[in-house]
Each structure stands twice: as structure tokens, then as C-alpha cells.
C-alpha positions as CSV (number, residue, x, y, z in Angstrom):
1,M,60.8,133.5,98.6
2,A,60.6,129.5,98.0
3,R,57.4,128.3,95.9
4,D,55.4,125.5,97.4
5,P,53.8,123.6,94.7
6,A,51.7,122.1,97.1
7,V,50.0,125.6,97.8
8,H,49.8,126.2,94.1
9,E,48.1,122.8,93.6
10,E,45.6,123.5,96.4
11,A,44.7,127.4,95.2
12,E,44.0,125.9,91.8
13,A,41.9,123.2,93.2
14,Y,40.1,126.0,94.6
15,G,39.5,127.7,91.8
16,I,41.9,130.6,91.8
17,D,43.9,131.3,88.3
18,I,47.4,131.3,89.3
19,S,48.6,132.8,86.1
20,L,46.3,136.2,86.4
21,I,48.1,136.7,89.7
22,R,51.5,136.2,88.0
23,A,50.6,138.5,84.9
24,N,49.7,141.1,87.3
25,L,52.8,140.6,89.5
26,R,55.0,141.2,86.2
27,L,53.2,145.0,85.7
28,T,55.0,147.8,87.6
29,P,52.5,149.6,90.3
30,T,51.5,152.2,88.0
31,E,50.3,150.1,85.4
32,R,47.9,148.2,87.6
33,L,46.9,151.5,89.2
34,R,45.8,152.3,85.4
35,R,44.0,148.7,85.2
36,H,42.2,149.1,88.4
37,D,40.8,152.6,87.3
38,K,40.2,151.2,83.9
39,A,38.0,148.6,85.3
40,L,36.6,151.0,88.2
41,N,35.6,153.8,85.4
42,M,33.7,150.4,83.6
43,Q,32.0,149.5,86.6
44,K,30.6,152.7,87.2
45,K,29.5,153.0,83.6
46,L,27.8,149.5,83.7
47,R,26.0,150.7,86.9
48,V,24.7,154.0,85.7
49,A,23.5,152.1,82.3
50,M,21.8,149.4,84.7
51,E,20.3,152.1,87.0
52,K,19.2,153.9,83.3
53,K,17.4,150.9,82.2
54,R,15.9,150.1,85.4
55,G,14.1,153.4,85.9
């Protein structure tokens, strides 16, 4: 797969952090799923805390 520098520059100019994409692609699918689950669990805890605070 050829890398087109113009596409990467355009994505970065748009605000996409290419380094994060590359870092994620270095992970195995299992590692990516674990990170996803961890982030999802944190989001759920934050939502519960927010709802508890609002009453």
C-alpha cells in the first residue's frame, strides 16, 4: 500500500492525528479491543457519575 504524502498532509491539516492512528495499528486486534473496552467502561462510569450529580 503506497503512502501518499498529500493525503497525510491533508488529514493533518484537517486536524487528524496520524500518529495516533499509526500507534493503534501497531497494536494487535486483541490489544485494540482491550483498550476499547477500557475506554467504554470509563465512559459508562463517567455517565453514571454525571447522572448521580445531576440528581
